[in-house]
C-alpha atoms as one frame of an Amber mdcrd trajectory, in Angstrom:
protein
  30.281  87.713 104.791  32.189  89.752 102.142  32.528  93.506 102.841  34.116
  95.989 100.186  35.416  99.071 100.800  33.837 102.030  98.811  36.917 103.439
  97.173  38.072 102.381  93.930  41.682 101.372  95.002  40.290  99.027  97.792
  37.431  97.659  95.401  40.048  96.495  93.280  42.273  94.723  96.156  38.881
  93.367  97.468  37.830  91.979  94.367  41.368  89.910  93.764  41.180  89.152
  97.378  37.478  87.630  96.875  38.915  84.556  95.467  41.303  83.565  98.568
  41.083  86.181 101.305  38.474  88.792 101.532  38.430  90.747 105.064  36.108
  88.643 106.829  37.093  85.167 104.954  40.945  86.052 105.636  40.176  86.157
 109.088  38.708  82.884 109.093  41.340  81.159 107.271  43.359  81.717 110.187
  41.064  79.248 112.100  41.409  75.323 112.284  39.286  73.914 109.537  37.298
  72.051 111.848  35.972  75.265 113.307  34.315  76.277 109.929  31.088  74.831
 109.894  29.830  75.563 113.498  31.303  79.267 113.362  29.521  79.899 109.824
  26.245  77.929 110.910  26.278  80.243 113.860  26.403  83.788 112.046  23.126
  85.923 112.386  22.171  89.745 111.889  23.791  90.676 115.251  27.158  88.905
 114.673  27.696  91.023 111.839  28.540  94.474 113.426  30.963  92.210 115.685
  32.756  90.832 113.131  33.308  94.001 111.370  34.695  95.165 114.572  36.691
  92.116 114.533  38.112  92.771 111.312  39.093  96.434 112.285  36.921  97.755
 109.783  34.254 100.862 109.664  30.748 100.018 108.287  30.427 103.135 106.263
  33.641 102.033 104.441  32.229  98.963 103.014  29.311  98.147 100.324  26.568
  95.656 101.050  25.033  93.166 100.597  26.725  91.465 103.344  27.591  87.742
 102.528  27.206  85.209 104.857  29.051  82.066 104.391  27.976  78.544 104.956
  29.204  75.221 104.037  27.382  72.903 102.084  26.597  69.482 103.712  28.383
  67.667 100.780  31.512  70.084 101.012  34.673  68.579 100.859  38.479  69.196
  99.979  39.025  66.378  97.360  36.101  67.238  94.849  37.831  69.472  92.739
  41.396  70.756  91.762  42.438  74.597  91.580  44.209  75.422  88.797  46.058
  78.918  88.984  45.791  80.933  85.453  47.437  83.867  84.130  45.706  86.606
  82.169  46.618  85.077  78.842  45.713  81.509  79.441  42.375  82.998  81.031
  41.719  84.705  78.049  42.214  82.020  75.930  39.609  79.943  77.814  37.079
  82.899  77.472  37.297  82.999  73.890  37.002  79.423  73.336  40.757  78.578
  72.275  42.512  75.287  72.796  43.973  74.680  76.023  45.318  71.210  76.578
  47.451  69.248  79.221  50.051  67.238  77.236  52.535  64.713  78.339  52.793
  60.918  78.388  52.435  58.456  81.247  56.464  59.269  82.308  56.503  62.984
  81.532  55.828  65.606  83.784  52.513  67.650  82.589  52.824  70.880  80.547
  49.475  73.035  79.683  49.392  74.183  76.011  47.204  76.960  74.973  47.914
  78.060  70.989  51.290  79.612  71.559  52.719  78.988  74.463  53.718  76.186
  76.975  53.487  76.321  81.025  55.016  74.371  83.568  52.333  72.524  85.711
  53.624  72.234  89.424  52.084  71.640  92.486  51.822  74.535  95.117  50.513
  74.707  98.443  49.190  77.859 100.817  49.048  78.231 104.653  45.795  79.591
 104.221  42.594  77.844 103.162  41.166  78.619 100.021  37.318  78.426  99.895
  35.485  77.632  96.740  31.994  79.572  96.855  28.964  78.800  94.515  27.971
  82.048  94.109  29.655  85.310  95.400  28.731  88.975  94.713  31.977  90.869
  93.299  30.202  93.196  90.829  30.549  96.725  92.357  27.152  97.553  90.334
  25.097  95.361  92.302  26.571  96.934  95.732  25.543 100.081  97.370  26.872
 101.939 100.533  25.127 101.542 104.094  22.955 103.957 105.015  23.267 106.298
 107.998  20.431 104.368 109.765  22.277 101.136 108.783  25.487 102.288 110.445
  23.612 103.405 113.560  21.880 100.211 113.719  18.538 101.900 113.335  17.923
  99.691 110.318  18.447  96.407 108.771  21.244  95.795 106.714  21.090  93.469
 103.169  22.266  90.063 104.113  22.521  87.300 101.411  23.757  83.850 102.125
  26.185  82.163  99.765  27.447  78.483 100.070  31.124  77.283 100.036  31.075
  73.921  98.247  34.598  72.802  99.281  38.120  73.973 100.355  41.702  73.362
  99.371  45.407  74.179 100.695  46.852  73.223  97.344  46.617  73.910  93.445
  48.378  73.825  90.422  50.553  76.431  89.364  51.607  77.312  85.753  55.098
  78.497  84.743  55.981  79.485  81.385  58.771  77.550  79.753  60.522  76.885
  76.746  58.902  74.440  74.489  60.237  70.676  74.950  61.417  70.050  71.678
  63.973  67.495  72.084  61.678  64.792  71.686  60.506  65.889  68.027  64.121
  66.338  67.059  64.782  62.830  68.109  61.632  61.383  66.501  61.953  63.379
  63.215  65.512  62.663  62.799  65.054  58.874  62.440  63.324  59.049  59.330
  65.128  62.132  57.225  64.146  62.995  53.708  66.683  62.164  51.158  64.785
  62.044  48.002  62.160  60.328  46.547  64.940  57.315  45.175  65.750  56.812
  49.126  62.226  56.344  50.415  62.005  52.651  50.700  64.777  53.182  53.523
  61.900  54.657  55.742  59.090  52.192  54.959  59.378  50.819  58.135  60.012
  53.883  60.135  57.016  55.948  61.960  56.230  58.999  60.188  54.462  62.071
  61.802  51.735  64.285  60.439  51.313  67.664  62.643  48.141  66.320  64.529
  50.412  63.210  65.557  52.756  65.669  66.481  50.685  67.708  68.488  49.713
  64.364  70.626  53.300  63.638  71.073  55.303  66.703  71.761  55.072  69.068
  74.899  54.807  72.316  73.215  51.759  74.430  71.575  50.729  74.481  67.962
  52.712  77.543  67.068  55.709  76.673  68.688  55.517  73.215  66.908  55.234
  75.069  63.506  57.896  77.549  64.271  60.360  75.149  65.137  59.496  73.015
  61.890  59.944  76.037  59.626  63.137  77.102  61.647  64.984  73.832  60.958
  63.795  73.963  57.286  61.603  70.685  57.907  59.123  69.561  55.104  55.799
  68.223  54.734  55.988  65.241  52.413  52.845  63.821  51.667  51.120  65.448
  54.692  54.250  64.001  57.031  56.768  66.090  58.312  60.149  65.478  57.758
  63.889  66.687  58.536  65.504  67.272  54.846  68.962  65.410  54.656  71.632
  68.190  54.626  73.141  66.311  51.721  69.920  66.348  49.667  70.018  69.849
  50.308  73.276  70.441  48.663  72.143  68.369  46.178  69.188  70.065  44.990
  70.314  73.766  45.718  73.278  72.700  43.369  70.715  71.847  40.500  68.919
  74.953  41.160  72.137  77.521  41.053  73.185  75.717  37.643  69.337  76.217
  36.262  69.692  79.972  37.664  73.153  80.251  35.910  71.798  78.505  32.697
  68.677  80.553  32.353  70.769  83.966  32.874  68.281  84.373  36.109  69.172
  86.701  38.941  69.327  85.242  42.620  67.130  88.203  43.072  64.237  87.407
  40.938  63.731  83.590  40.308  60.381  82.774  38.408  58.974  79.830  40.675
  56.731  78.348  37.572  59.613  78.286  35.250  62.008  77.209  38.183  60.061
  73.956  38.918  59.159  73.373  35.019  62.807  73.506  33.619  64.749  72.090
  36.361  63.441  68.663  35.555  63.450  68.685  31.935  65.784  65.899  31.742
  63.899  63.642  34.611  62.734  64.592  37.867  66.005  65.475  39.650  64.344
  67.832  42.149  60.661  67.356  42.849  58.016  70.500  42.395  57.393  70.553
  46.032  61.106  70.575  47.352  61.771  73.170  44.645  59.062  75.480  46.107
  60.073  74.393  50.182  63.981  75.182  49.475  63.290  78.665  47.610  60.843
  79.012  50.551  63.598  78.504  53.096  66.187  80.161  51.409  64.657  83.231
  50.266  61.441  85.254  50.458  58.292  85.404  47.714  57.074  88.503  45.966
  55.030  89.386  42.338  57.013  90.873  39.587  55.675  93.519  37.502  54.251
  91.363  35.139  52.400  89.523  37.468  54.737  86.350  38.095  55.320  84.757
  41.329  58.847  84.931  42.332  61.652  84.513  44.799  64.478  86.620  45.955
  67.205  84.676  47.568  68.591  85.714  50.972  72.209  86.411  50.747  72.870
  85.510  54.249  71.096  82.305  54.178  72.757  81.401  51.062  75.941  82.777
  52.505  75.412  80.542  55.508  74.597  77.256  53.203  77.784  77.335  51.627
  79.569  78.263  54.771  78.213  74.836  56.220  79.097  72.740  53.488  82.751
  74.191  53.715  83.118  73.399  57.294  80.751  70.509  57.735  82.953  67.758
  57.064  86.533  69.484  58.553  87.232  69.471  62.372  88.839  73.216  61.984
  89.674  75.160  58.816  92.410  77.681  58.699  90.640  80.989  59.007  92.237
  83.040  55.972  92.003  79.828  53.696  88.216  79.485  54.446  87.370  83.257
  53.878  89.048  82.797  50.429  87.278  79.639  49.570  83.927  80.604  50.892
  84.049  83.899  48.799  84.800  82.058  45.238  82.179  79.756  46.088  78.936
  81.658  46.552  76.954  82.670  43.281  77.396  85.811  41.411  75.943  88.543
  43.048  76.601  87.354  46.628  79.282  88.814  48.986  80.499  86.621  51.802
  80.631  88.675  55.523  81.498  87.304  58.625  78.607  88.551  60.253  76.694
  85.551  58.417  78.824  83.124  60.391  76.700  84.236  63.588  75.354  81.215
  65.335  76.926  78.787  62.776  80.734  78.728  63.329  83.390  79.518  65.820
  86.675  81.912  65.103  89.280  81.158  67.081  91.977  84.159  66.399  93.946
  82.945  69.656  95.167  79.865  67.757  98.016  80.115  65.426  97.159  80.450
  62.640  93.731  81.469  63.245  91.025  78.974  62.492  87.392  78.376  62.308
  84.949  75.350  62.796  81.209  74.535  62.532  79.113  75.084  65.811  75.577
  75.401  64.835  73.249  76.810  67.354  70.458  74.414  66.086  72.538  71.421
  67.391  72.823  72.859  71.165  70.461  71.488  73.823  67.229  73.227  74.410
  67.678  73.113  78.095  69.248  76.352  79.345  71.748  74.873  81.935  72.505
  72.033  79.361  73.097  74.613  76.649  75.481  76.489  79.045  77.379  73.910
  79.984  77.984  72.979  75.797  78.661  76.554  75.506  81.596  76.672  78.330
  83.138  73.267  76.900  83.567  74.912  73.644  85.055  77.905  75.034  86.066
  78.971  78.268  85.583  82.619  78.152  83.015  84.494  75.554  82.418  87.853
  74.749  78.930  88.970  74.606  78.832  89.639  71.075  79.860  86.000  70.552
  77.643  84.117  72.913  74.653  85.944  72.148  73.475  84.173  69.122  73.780
  80.900  71.281  71.322  82.068  73.640  68.668  84.232  71.877  66.664  81.187
  70.724  66.055  80.135  74.410  65.294  82.884  75.907  61.433  83.144  77.067
  59.514  86.118  75.837  60.527  89.123  78.254  63.680  87.513  79.207  66.990
  89.265  78.031  70.253  87.504  77.088  71.857  89.801  80.286  69.401  88.421
  82.511  70.053  84.880  81.746  73.735  85.563  81.726  73.527  87.195  85.189
  72.233  83.471  86.153  74.482  81.112  84.288  77.873  83.063  84.013  80.101
  85.008  85.914  82.175  87.998  84.062  85.543  89.045  84.166  87.287  91.973
  82.495  90.315  91.496  80.237  91.727  94.655  78.311  88.677  96.728  79.162
  86.210  93.896  77.525  84.049  92.149  79.422  84.017  88.217  79.186  81.761
  85.653  80.417  82.788  82.139  81.807  80.791  79.407  83.842  79.784  79.654
  87.259  80.362  75.820  87.886  83.729  74.908  89.864  86.195  74.072  87.381
  86.890  70.262  86.873
């Protein structure tokens, strides 16, 4: 029997309780499950008032109909599995969007909507969860008890509902950072180095987007975001990591063309670039020209209607910085800034802020030095990420560590909250520093 208070606040509370513990059923949950069938089968109209009293409720505060709960003869606790949904997953299901459980035989299962990944864990409750075939919870279909019904002078409206099963465990969802480590490992086995080297990958497994979605425990949006973020390229329908050496080679050809044609880095005509870069043979395939311009710039339409790209100063400066740092351990800081500034295309200016999340500067060493330390090459697991950070540097300023944490923060999660969990703070010369919470080895 389900009864609902007439006030809106109490009604909303009752609605949320219907799925687990309405006032009456909550009382029943406290009884051993072996009592359920006998107790419910004996309920009659005379019992209703006593049960309302037992629940310490007033009849004139409730809505009818009273709903009598009885267990079906086939009711059991192993006929179904309960899955707890948050509002976003529920909305995806209601709108007919994709909701998929992913994972290989040896993986812990995850549930993916089109844009979010959830960890799936078993959870249990001390209260019995009862699955009802039909239960009226729409307030529009309910009405208050009349004065005569309250006094017992008139029969109450009663409907019988059937319980088809019960559970004390369910599957619980928790938003997690997408598990991209496997995709990094898979795609790194067959980097794209140019058409002349494709024979090297003849026996390597290549992956389409649909194959990646079958293999990687992440949503489609998260997979595509990661592919774009890491400059992966779709080559003949297969997603490939582009070899850094090949990127440098292709961008070198592109900058030579820009200089030869007297183009500005802020306005590169895409049609002319694809046509003229290969005047003396296909040095850079057309799809790669478009991919690199898209990765390192943004497209726009010029006043004369031509499709052009504007190269990003930040991205190009980071590319040249990585070129200088990739094959050296540490670089003298002042020498680096001098060489970096002189290597850039005309019209672009180096700035230390462009090194955020790319390199570490050590001004405490003599002389001051800089080394490559890419956020993209750090572990995706939060704990492993912090281990790597504190192995690289014992104490961090907030401005230095922030770019190495932002990418793995969940939606609604702040860098400060993550630091509170994984780091301890100290103060030096009035500046807050972050260090590991783990015992020093």
